[in-house]
TORMIVEX-532708 format. One line per field, with one value per residue (C-alpha): residue number from 1; residue in three letters; x, y, z. Coordinates in steps of 0.001 Angstrom, whole numbers. Each point is the difference from the previous one (the first is absolute). Last residue first. Example, Ala and Ser with C-alpha at 12.3 -4.5 7.8 and 13.67 -1.06 7.14 Angstrom:
pos <- c(2/1);
code <- c(SER/ALA);
xx <- c(13670/-1370);
yy <- c(-1060/-3440);
zz <- c(7140/660);
This chain:
pos <- c(676/675/674/673/672/671/670/669/668/667/666/665/664/663/662/661/660/659/658/657/656/655/654/653/652/651/650/649/648/647/646/645/644/643/642/641/640/639/638/637/636/635/634/633/632/631/630/629/628/627/626/625/624/623/622/621/620/619/618/617/616/615/614/613/612/611/610/609/608/607/606/605/604/603/602/601/600/599/598/597/596/595/594/593/592/591/590/589/588/587/586/585/584/583/582/581/580/579/578/577/576/575/574/573/572/571/570/569/568/567/566/565/564/563/562/561/560/559/558/557/556/555/554/553/552/551/550/549/548/547/546/545/544/543/542/541/540/539/538/537/536/535/534/533/532/531/530/529/528/527/526/525/524/523/522/521/520/519/518/517/516/515/514/513/512/511/510/509/508/507/506/505/504/503/502/501/500/499/498/497/496/495/494/493/492/491/490/489/488/487/486/485/484/483/482/481/480/479/478/477/476/475/474/473/472/471/470/469/468/467/466/465/464/463/462/461/460/459/458/457/456/455/454/453/452/451/450/449/448/447/446/445/444/443/442/441/440/439/438/437/436/435/434/433/432/431/430/429/428/427/426/425/424/423/422/421/420/419/418/417/416/415/414/413/412/411/410/409/408/407/406/405/404/403/402/401/400/399/398/397/396/395/394/393/392/391/390/389/388/387/386/385/384/383/382/381/380/379/378/377/376/375/374/373/372/371/370/369/368/367/366/365/364/363/362/361/360/359/358/357/356/355/354/353/352/351/350/349/348/347/346/345/344/343/342/341/340/339/338/337/336/335/334/333/332/331/330/329/328/327/326/325/324/323/322/321/320/319/318/317/316/315/314/313/312/311/310/309/308/307/306/305/304/303/302/301/300/299/298/297/296/295/294/293/292/291/290/289/288/287/286/285/284/283/282/281/280/279/278/277/276/275/274/273/272/271/270/269/268/267/266/265/264/263/262/261/260/259/258/257/256/255/254/253/252/251/250/249/248/247/246/245/244/243/242/241/240/239/238/237/236/235/234/233/232/231/230/229/228/227/226/225/224/223/222/221/220/219/218/217/216/215/214/213/212/211/210/209/208/207/206/205/204/203/202/201/200/199/198/197/196/195/194/193/192/191/190/189/188/187/186/185/184/183/182/181/180/179/178/177/176/175/174/173/172/171/170/169/168/167/166/165/164/163/162/161/160/159/158/157/156/155/154/153/152/151/150/149/148/147/146/145/144/143/142/141/140/139/138/137/136/135/134/133/132/131/130/129/128/127/126/125/124/123/122/121/120/119/118/117/116/115/114/113/112/111/110/109/108/107/106/105/104/103/102/101/100/99/98/97/96/95/94/93/92/91/90/89/88/87/86/85/84/83/82/81/80/79/78/77/76/75/74/73/72/71/70/69/68/67/66/65/64/63/62/61/60/59/58/57/56/55/54/53/52/51/50/49/48/47/46/45/44/43/42/41/40/39/38/37/36/35/34/33/32/31/30/29/28/27/26/25/24/23/22/21/20/19/18/17/16/15/14/13/12/11/10/9/8/7/6/5/4/3/2/1);
code <- c(LYS/PHE/ASN/ILE/THR/ARG/TYR/ILE/MET/VAL/ALA/ALA/GLU/ALA/ARG/THR/ALA/THR/ASP/ASN/PRO/ASN/PHE/LYS/GLY/ALA/ASN/GLY/ILE/VAL/LEU/ASN/HIS/ASP/ALA/ALA/PHE/ALA/VAL/GLY/ASP/ARG/LEU/SER/ALA/SER/ILE/LYS/ALA/ALA/ASP/SER/PHE/LYS/SER/ILE/ALA/THR/ALA/ASN/THR/THR/ALA/ALA/PRO/ASN/ILE/SER/LYS/LEU/ALA/ARG/SER/ILE/MET/THR/ALA/MET/GLU/ALA/ARG/THR/ILE/THR/ALA/ASN/PRO/ASP/PHE/LYS/ALA/ALA/SER/ARG/GLY/THR/ILE/ILE/GLY/LYS/GLU/ALA/ALA/VAL/ALA/VAL/TYR/PRO/ALA/TYR/TRP/ALA/THR/SER/SER/VAL/ASP/SER/PHE/SER/GLN/VAL/ALA/SER/ASN/ASN/GLU/LEU/ASN/LEU/ALA/ARG/ILE/LEU/MET/LYS/ALA/PHE/GLU/ALA/ARG/THR/VAL/ASN/SER/LYS/PRO/ALA/PHE/LYS/GLY/GLU/GLY/VAL/GLY/GLU/ILE/ALA/GLY/LYS/ALA/ALA/VAL/VAL/GLN/ILE/GLN/LYS/GLY/ALA/TRP/ALA/GLN/VAL/SER/ALA/ILE/ASP/THR/PHE/THR/VAL/LYS/ASN/GLU/LEU/VAL/ALA/TYR/SER/SER/PHE/THR/ASP/ARG/PRO/GLU/VAL/ILE/PHE/GLU/GLY/ASN/LEU/VAL/GLY/GLY/GLN/PHE/GLN/LEU/ASN/GLY/TYR/VAL/LEU/LYS/ALA/VAL/SER/LEU/LEU/GLU/LYS/ASP/LEU/GLY/ASP/THR/ASN/LYS/LEU/PRO/LEU/LYS/ILE/THR/ILE/PRO/GLN/LYS/PHE/THR/SER/THR/ALA/VAL/GLY/ASN/VAL/SER/LEU/ALA/PHE/GLU/TYR/VAL/ASP/SER/ALA/LEU/LYS/LEU/LYS/THR/VAL/SER/THR/VAL/VAL/GLU/PRO/LYS/ALA/THR/THR/VAL/THR/LEU/ALA/ILE/ALA/THR/SER/PHE/GLN/SER/VAL/PRO/ILE/THR/VAL/THR/VAL/GLY/ASN/PHE/ASN/VAL/ALA/ILE/ASN/ALA/ILE/GLY/ASN/THR/LYS/ALA/ALA/GLU/VAL/ILE/ALA/LYS/SER/LEU/PRO/VAL/GLU/VAL/THR/PRO/ALA/THR/ILE/LYS/GLY/LEU/ASN/LEU/THR/LEU/THR/LEU/SER/THR/GLY/GLU/LYS/GLY/ALA/ALA/LYS/ALA/ALA/ALA/ALA/LEU/ASN/ALA/LEU/ALA/ASN/ILE/THR/ASP/THR/ASP/VAL/LEU/LYS/VAL/THR/ALA/LYS/GLY/ASP/VAL/VAL/GLN/VAL/LEU/LYS/SER/VAL/ASP/TYR/THR/SER/ALA/ALA/ALA/LEU/LYS/GLN/ASP/VAL/THR/LEU/PRO/LYS/THR/THR/PHE/ASP/SER/GLY/SER/ASN/SER/ASN/GLY/SER/THR/SER/PRO/ASP/THR/PRO/LYS/THR/PRO/THR/THR/LYS/LEU/TYR/ALA/ASN/TYR/TYR/ALA/LYS/ALA/LEU/VAL/LEU/ALA/ALA/ALA/LYS/GLU/ASN/THR/LEU/ARG/SER/GLU/VAL/ASN/ASN/LYS/THR/ALA/VAL/ILE/MET/ASP/LYS/THR/ILE/LYS/LEU/ASN/ALA/LEU/SER/ALA/ARG/LEU/SER/TYR/ASN/ALA/THR/GLY/ILE/THR/SER/ASP/LEU/VAL/ILE/THR/LYS/VAL/GLN/ASN/ALA/LEU/GLU/SER/ASN/PRO/HIS/ILE/MET/LEU/ASP/GLY/LEU/ASP/SER/GLU/SER/LYS/GLY/LYS/LEU/LEU/THR/ILE/LEU/LYS/GLN/GLU/VAL/GLY/ASN/ALA/GLY/PHE/ILE/PHE/SER/TYR/VAL/GLU/GLU/VAL/SER/LEU/ASP/THR/ILE/GLY/ALA/GLN/GLU/GLY/ILE/LYS/LYS/LEU/VAL/ALA/GLN/TYR/ALA/GLN/TYR/ASN/PRO/SER/LYS/LEU/ILE/ASP/THR/VAL/ALA/SER/LEU/GLU/PRO/THR/TYR/ILE/SER/SER/VAL/VAL/GLU/LYS/TYR/PHE/ASN/PHE/LEU/THR/VAL/LYS/ASP/GLU/ASN/SER/LEU/LYS/LEU/GLN/THR/LEU/VAL/PRO/ALA/PHE/ASP/ALA/GLU/LEU/LYS/ASP/GLN/THR/LEU/GLY/GLN/LEU/ASP/THR/ARG/PHE/ASP/ARG/LEU/THR/GLN/LYS/ASP/ALA/ASP/THR/LEU/THR/GLY/TYR/LEU/LYS/THR/ALA/ARG/GLU/LYS/LEU/SER/ALA/PHE/ASP/THR/SER/THR/ALA/ALA/SER/ALA/THR/GLY/VAL/ILE/GLY/PHE/GLN/ASP/ALA/PHE/GLY/LYS/SER/SER/LEU/PRO/LEU/GLY/ALA/VAL/ALA/VAL/ALA/ALA/MET/SER/VAL/ALA/LEU/THR/SER/VAL/VAL/LEU/LYS/LYS/LYS/LEU/THR/MET);
xx <- c(-31/3726/1130/1778/1604/1282/1660/1392/1564/1558/1294/1517/1808/1462/1013/1829/-1040/2485/107/-1532/-3032/1829/-3280/1381/-1399/2366/-915/-3043/-3074/-1612/-3412/-1368/-2961/1098/3606/-893/-2278/2601/2731/-2136/-897/3629/1366/-110/1262/3025/271/2994/-2225/-1592/3302/-1448/-2796/-3232/-900/-479/-3587/-927/-1265/-2696/-872/-3339/-1069/-3163/1752/951/1333/2078/540/1756/2361/745/811/2233/1902/423/1313/2534/1144/446/1981/2263/112/3218/439/-345/-3275/1063/-3433/1116/-2171/-2137/2751/1129/-3150/-3150/-1425/-3461/-1677/-2248/1534/3530/-454/-1722/2770/2749/-1506/-258/3617/1635/1213/1337/-1430/-1694/3319/-151/2621/-2082/-2972/-3277/-2200/-2946/-2674/-1929/1607/-1468/1481/-1489/-201/1074/3103/894/-115/1988/2734/351/372/2411/2291/-68/887/2868/163/3150/1441/-451/-2521/1988/-2788/1957/-1246/2476/-1397/-678/-3289/-3325/-2538/-3679/-574/-2505/2190/2936/-2046/-949/3538/1569/-2585/607/3732/-73/326/1477/1243/2225/3406/-1359/-982/2693/-1359/-3302/-3249/-3183/-3128/-2751/-3212/-2016/-3052/-864/-85/-81/219/-1397/1930/-583/-749/-1408/443/-2300/476/-2949/-711/45/1288/3695/1598/1791/3596/898/2232/1089/-121/1647/-1474/-301/-1486/-2103/-963/270/-2189/1890/-374/2962/-1990/-2390/2646/-1381/-904/-3645/-376/-1828/-2167/63/-2658/1329/-794/1128/250/206/2719/-719/1774/-437/2106/-1092/-2559/-1682/-2032/-3782/-843/2427/780/1133/1709/713/1330/-478/1879/-1772/1371/2749/2385/3191/3343/1527/-186/-518/-2340/-1867/-1166/-1950/-202/-2653/-2526/-1473/-2987/-779/-1041/-1230/-932/-1682/117/-2242/1187/1319/2336/2353/-2923/-1110/2268/-426/-237/453/-1335/527/-1946/-1766/-1309/317/392/675/-990/1932/-129/-3757/-639/-3362/1294/3088/-2051/-2438/2887/1234/-3542/-752/3354/-1035/1550/735/660/1627/624/2090/311/-3790/-1376/-953/-1467/-1481/439/-97/612/1523/-686/2882/-55/3120/-1636/-1731/-3343/456/-2699/-2072/-2769/2605/1513/-3433/-697/3329/-654/-3489/1404/2507/-2715/-2211/2875/231/-3718/16/3085/-1179/3031/494/2738/1990/1078/2293/264/-1745/-2856/-921/-2405/138/-2887/-1520/3216/-268/-423/928/1972/668/-3724/-188/2942/-1547/-3335/1778/1728/-3306/-1488/-2391/-3503/-717/-2288/-3092/-1036/-3424/426/-2382/-2545/2498/-1509/634/-3522/-406/-3400/-1694/3076/-386/3503/1531/554/3651/2927/3333/2828/2691/3200/37/-1394/-847/3118/2275/-1382/404/3646/467/-1484/2128/3125/-787/-408/3241/1943/-926/3162/2337/3505/-429/-1451/2924/2661/-1855/-274/3689/1009/-2314/1447/3591/-862/-1636/3255/1000/3094/-803/437/-2105/-2590/-216/2/-2995/-1755/266/1175/-2401/2353/-2968/-274/-1122/-425/-1912/1919/-2915/-3276/-2647/2022/495/-3672/-878/2446/-1839/-3284/1396/1379/3689/-590/-2490/-1474/281/-1219/-2480/-1879/-878/-1452/-1852/-1509/-1250/1572/-2183/2884/3345/1641/-1267/717/3512/746/-1432/2097/3272/-104/-1347/-2374/2403/-263/3169/2458/-1846/840/3663/-62/-1401/2680/2674/2448/1826/1395/70/3296/-93/2746/-1592/-3384/1411/1347/-3263/-1882/2289/-556/-3773/-363/2089/-2297/-3058/1450/-2192/-2939/-2753/106/133/-3384/-1710/-684/-554/-2663/-2776/460/-167/3748/1764/1073/979/1895/2050/1019/734/2013/2109/612/1284/2107/1563/699/1812/1928/1031/1332/2082/1420/-1213/1664/-2588/651/517/-3550/-1408/998/131/-3703/-906/3108/-395/-3645/835/2746/-2253/-2671/-3323/-2842/-1518/-655/-1855/-2039/-844/-1018/-2292/-1546/-713/-1662/-2003/-1367/-1145/-1763/-1764/-1234/1596/-1653/630/3722/276/-2430/1134/3632/-233/-1408/2913/2421/-1614/966/3562/71/-1443/2916/2145/1740/2122/-784/1285/-837/-143/2019/-1043/1375/-1618/3076/1996/-1926/-1402/3342/1755/-1844/2196/1946/-2693/-2016/-467/-828/-2737/-1684/449/-1724/-3324/-1108/865/685/-2966/-2064/997/-910/-3362/-703/1392/-1976/-3150/586/685/-3324/-187);
yy <- c(904/-218/2631/-2445/-1630/3350/588/-3551/626/3266/-1587/-2914/2391/1802/-3323/-968/-2705/-2397/209/-2958/1816/3063/1596/1927/2970/2520/-1304/-2137/414/-2151/185/1829/-2390/-1557/-140/-1941/-2371/-530/-610/-2673/-1661/-27/-1568/-3709/742/1828/3612/456/166/3157/1872/2742/592/1246/-3611/-602/1250/-2571/-2464/2443/-1407/110/666/-1964/-2041/3165/-1309/-2856/1975/2705/-2496/-1763/3293/1217/-3288/166/3566/-955/-3052/2122/2641/-2643/-1103/-511/-3430/-68/-1909/-2907/-1703/-3639/-3132/22/1808/3611/600/1633/3431/1489/-3407/969/-2608/918/3715/-703/-2340/2304/2761/-2185/-1224/3425/521/-3569/-2167/-2528/-360/446/-2166/-3200/1685/-1345/3059/751/2710/252/3288/1761/3255/1134/3702/953/1922/-2529/-2952/1929/1291/-3377/-1935/2691/-575/-3781/168/2354/3669/1712/3136/3256/1567/-777/1295/1709/1541/-1911/-3348/-1844/1720/-1752/-903/-857/1913/2307/3022/-1803/-443/3688/1318/-2287/1095/3659/-338/-2359/2043/3337/-1206/-2726/1604/1798/-3329/-247/1841/-1828/1413/-1746/2051/-2257/2009/-2069/-2261/-1916/-3604/-1871/-3803/-2636/-2307/-1123/3583/1344/3803/2689/3742/2363/3531/-1113/-3564/45/-3442/-1154/-292/-2198/2234/-1568/2417/-781/-19/-3756/-257/2875/-600/2894/594/2247/3506/1120/369/2195/2671/1885/3688/-668/-3665/569/-3088/-3237/-2685/-3544/-3037/-3238/-3242/-3334/-2207/-3695/-2469/2347/1188/1761/-2422/493/-3080/321/-2283/2024/3427/2935/3212/3355/3047/3195/3305/2819/1052/2093/93/1978/-1627/970/-3568/-2106/2201/1010/-3598/-829/3747/175/-1587/-3299/-767/-3597/-2630/-3442/-2765/-3145/-3484/-3058/-3223/-1344/2834/281/331/3235/2525/3006/3560/2757/3414/3224/3064/433/-3571/-2841/-3729/-2300/-3646/-1648/-2854/-417/-3287/-616/-2972/1970/2912/-2382/-1698/3307/1057/-3316/110/3354/3311/2357/3665/2017/3753/1909/3800/529/2671/-2299/1372/-2663/-3709/-1040/-3733/-486/-3273/-713/-2116/-1276/-1262/-3365/1405/3215/-463/2836/-2390/-2254/2927/1081/-3544/-166/3412/-1061/-3171/2008/2432/-2976/-1385/3379/14/-3589/549/3193/2221/1814/2427/1092/3566/309/3189/-1439/-1577/944/-2152/-154/-1843/3165/599/-3438/1187/-2893/1047/-2238/-379/3622/-441/-3218/1729/2785/-2600/-1722/3334/1769/775/3714/1333/2066/2491/566/-2470/-706/-1758/-2741/-1886/-3701/-1174/2845/993/719/1763/2607/1031/3007/2952/392/1704/-240/-1052/2628/-814/738/3318/1681/-1121/570/3517/782/-1044/2328/2947/-689/-304/3347/1740/-1528/878/3674/1224/-1943/769/-1544/-3123/-290/217/-2376/-2566/298/-443/-3004/-1528/416/-1444/-2989/-826/251/-2146/-183/-3766/-88/1953/-2697/-2805/1499/615/-3675/-1060/-1653/1141/1536/2707/148/-2899/-698/21/1158/279/-1806/-315/3736/842/-2930/1390/3325/-1853/-1934/3171/884/3488/686/3510/346/-3441/28/2790/-2522/-2466/2796/1188/-3500/-2087/-616/129/185/-3161/197/3729/-565/-2655/2135/3049/-1864/-1690/-3354/1433/2883/3343/440/-2532/236/3681/-684/-2958/2108/2650/-2673/-2179/-2156/-2658/977/-412/3419/1545/-1510/1364/3487/-86/-1448/2788/2578/-1418/-376/3548/1262/-1895/1686/3515/1318/-1141/-1800/-3135/2268/1413/-3228/645/3715/-470/-541/3369/-392/582/-1471/-3337/1324/2841/-2485/-1858/3164/1557/-3104/-248/3564/-863/-2959/1927/2763/-2618/-1816/3248/557/-3496/-2848/-2567/-425/-201/3776/511/-1803/2518/2888/-192/3322/1781/-1408/1061/3525/396/-1334/2539/-830/1932/-3146/-1312/3082/117/-3675/711/2776/-2345/-2545/2643/1121/-3512/12/3341/-1342/-2943/-3415/-3390/109/236/-3675/-1509/1962/-248/-3787/-175/2123/-2285/-2959/1565/320/-3693/-812/1881/-2724/-592/-2993/-797/1823/-1347/2214/773/426/867/3418/2224/-2844/-611/3432/1666/-2879/984/2931/786/-1286/1866/2536/-80/2546/-2238/-3307/1652/-269/-3539/-1019/3405/1619/-2964/680/3650/-1123/-2066/2396/2833/-2106/-402/3713/752/1713);
zz <- c(-24217/760/2505/2321/-3040/-1241/3369/1/-3419/1171/3222/-1928/-2332/3038/1581/-3176/-2441/-1556/-3768/-1822/-1379/-1349/-1110/-2955/-1912/1590/3442/551/2105/2642/1619/-3040/-298/-3313/1179/3146/-1902/-2738/2592/1651/-3304/-1121/3193/-881/-3513/1394/-1157/-2308/-3077/1413/-499/-2244/2497/-1606/-779/3725/-96/-2665/2612/1107/3401/1789/3591/861/2690/1922/3347/-1410/-3203/1985/1621/-3290/-1686/2817/48/-3773/63/2689/-1945/-3136/1903/1492/3638/1909/1586/3789/153/-2271/91/-164/302/-3154/-1877/-337/1995/-1207/739/-89/-16/2909/2333/-1097/662/3319/1149/-1264/2136/3112/-427/-532/3554/103/2808/-2302/-1794/-3763/-1762/137/-1639/1416/447/2259/139/3283/1015/-3027/-1255/-3340/770/-3539/1101/2710/-2432/-2599/2283/1769/-3250/-1197/2941/-395/-3697/768/-945/-1259/1536/-1884/2394/3183/2293/2765/3246/2155/-1126/-3242/-675/-212/-2645/253/3237/-1681/721/-1654/-3177/67/645/-2603/-2571/765/-576/-2997/-3199/1079/3396/-1416/698/3079/1613/2699/3041/363/1368/1111/587/1312/79/2436/-65/3162/1172/3312/-352/-2326/-2327/-3594/-996/-3265/-274/-1369/491/-110/-1252/-3636/-17/960/139/3149/1129/2992/2061/3296/2910/3329/3514/226/-3505/-1340/-3617/-2434/-3042/-2377/-1362/-2110/-3218/1959/535/2983/42/769/977/3298/-453/-2008/247/512/-2132/1640/-1939/1816/-1474/-568/2291/2937/2934/3208/1443/3378/949/376/-2914/-2094/1442/-2082/1099/-1603/1857/-1984/122/-1836/-3348/-1624/2956/-570/774/3338/1260/3145/2046/-3160/-437/3179/525/-2713/2417/-1098/-2229/901/-2535/1059/-2439/1311/-1499/292/-1630/-3281/-1020/-2984/-2422/1689/-1723/2351/-1317/2608/-1054/1950/-1176/3334/-244/-2525/624/-2938/-447/-2780/-2509/-194/-1844/1667/1995/1067/1299/1663/1835/1432/942/1745/1813/1430/-1053/2898/-861/2777/-115/2519/297/122/-2338/-2870/-3238/-2273/739/-3669/-297/-3444/-1806/-2378/-3148/-1768/-3170/-113/-1120/-1922/-2638/1460/1073/1636/1867/1226/1238/1877/1559/1065/1576/2037/1124/961/2098/1729/754/1289/2162/1666/486/3289/-1028/3047/780/3027/2058/3058/-1982/-3559/-2026/-3804/-1671/-1491/-1984/-1614/-3597/-2315/-3078/-3013/-715/-1187/-2385/-1338/-523/-1861/-2181/-711/-1063/2345/-1229/-571/2709/-742/2632/1606/2853/2893/-2212/-750/-2912/-436/-789/-2400/-1330/3330/1313/-2765/-992/1668/-2324/-803/1713/-1824/2301/147/-1783/-3699/-1111/3310/1839/-2957/-497/3702/-273/-2953/1870/3084/-2141/-1626/3357/1268/-3143/-245/1765/-2256/1340/3450/-1616/-2401/2711/2324/-2789/-780/3648/354/-3146/1128/3421/-1694/-1753/-3658/-555/-3722/87/3177/-1931/-2640/2559/1797/-3299/-783/-3437/-2441/-2784/-1825/2600/3589/2384/3192/3269/2114/-1924/2021/3212/439/-358/2257/2567/-74/511/2968/1567/-235/-1443/2836/-218/-3760/-1043/2875/-1763/-2693/2484/1852/-3271/-708/-2727/-3055/-2458/1814/-1328/-3557/-208/1364/-2589/-2796/896/491/-3385/-1136/-2617/-421/1826/2035/-1430/-3323/-196/730/-2386/-2821/450/-283/1927/-2541/2368/3661/1899/1641/-2150/-3098/1041/410/-3566/-1333/1737/-1611/-3474/299/1245/-2923/-2357/1544/134/-2826/2162/-1881/2172/3061/-962/1033/3680/-492/-2664/2529/1681/3814/503/3046/-1404/-3416/1672/1970/-3151/-1987/2834/416/-3736/-89/3035/-1778/-3182/1895/1955/-3168/-1481/3142/-443/2178/2226/2720/3742/296/-1283/3024/2687/-2545/-895/1632/-1250/-3501/-38/1134/-2614/-2784/852/1647/-1628/-1542/3494/1242/-3196/486/3586/-1111/-2573/2735/2178/-3030/-374/3616/-485/-3083/2065/-330/-602/-3753/743/826/-2479/-3032/1090/186/-3508/-1184/1821/-1752/-3326/1303/799/-3405/-1557/1495/3289/925/3589/3025/3411/3024/3080/3588/3417/184/-25/-1495/-3208/-761/652/-1711/-3169/715/-3093/-2348/918/2750/3702/-627/-2548/1795/2922/-1810/749/3551/1512/-1679/1092/3573/-421/-1304/3070/2566/-1546/291/3720/443/-1685/-3382);
């Protein structure tokens, strides 16, 4: 096998077979975080297992006898692992689960059966688990883990469906990768942030698992299983199973031969086909409307980049760019997604110059608005800048400069987790640093080994000082909407307080993370005052900062909120978005303490403003014995927050009218940040 072919099949081994060596269900996160993807679990039936047998026939039918023996050798290797060895290898994630010793034995038996079924070429292997004497025990332990993770009735069938179901990881990857060239597939391994790799992530990121329709990301956050834990577990298992790499290579080759490579056919006779391409001897499956939409969403302009004196400038051709906008609008209409928030991404490719400039003419800006394109994004070197164009009516130009690290390291000892970028925008030739609609920056992370990713925050450099703005982690990127431009970088922002020992067990980490994001601050002298009450103005700022909803153009008309007050811009945004209402039409009462029910309602309204499709189970508050005490105007908000585990009660009560402490606020804000 050539080196090139080895790259291809090794990549497929990573994408499709690594779930086995990472382990299930303990480390579904291993598959999800290691490669930035998760899958969708649908309710499984016996039909699903029958389809697995059909899959095995096709998949393993491509293998030689020697290949099949390699898989059997791996299974023997796996089955030989003792309970003690498995517990040692899985210790990083096992410590996050509350399981008895008997549960652990059952779980590892299930793990070995699942992995064996993937790596065994006998057709019965995929269905034998239904006949296992341990089947009911498997169901019980999975349900227990599911409850800890927030998944309702997790089952054996759902684990299999998560991987192999009609909407599972395997099928989604096969659909995406089918017909790709060997160089395209090899790019997945060599460039994990390539366009194809990002397509893999986009297709299945944040999908759900289990009948509760609960995201896998949220489930693992509940278990407090981090990527570092998964990586450590995966490394442990791989070092133990010496035959794993050979088996993974065999399995990847099987996927390539059975599902992915384009099937050669005899060329049609040009004389009988008016559309025949005599230079092609492969059949091509027509793209779906969604695939056409995805393709139309990116416009490759890498050949239009010109570099002069260290500055790369994109020389867009108006007519071509306007055609790309029109094509995207047409593809969206064909896919039934006309009127949605469409984005045309200009892909600049790899840029070596330190400064990049992307001018957009007035004709392009107007064409975007005419065609219903909400955003024009610029992508290069992993950086993406997404510009909402409706706020502009003339030519604009984006400039991004990759600065030296010293620009930031000279003013702080905190660890850099990205390059330093200087962003600038001109409108009709005039430099503009503030915007009515935020411009979103997506920055690639680097040098994150040993860093706590939950503490990573986008920092803005202002007159030699850092202002932490937060940001949402998205795989190996961090995303942050900004209504102002300046110099930005990602840092690990470790904030410590000396007075949180009394709440450390249930709020310590949450306080640290929310403080790192700049959403909540101490009270001075290294103190947090965790048991102090929170005012309406304070919580408005916490929430708006946490969800990146700042907008300098927002206005408010409360007579008791001075335009110069520190909280005025946050109250303005909260009022404008309907997140908070005044005590009356004219009064906001900023210094009044906020109740738990009010806090839950503000959180719910804020999340619904950015997640309009989010639903509420009105019966969620029935689990609280004091639900009758919740004000009628706040019941829907509390129900939403309770339904999505944003708030929890105490001893069966919600205590809606109790004032909320700063520690409680930090916990709720932390859950809000992680809402999916």
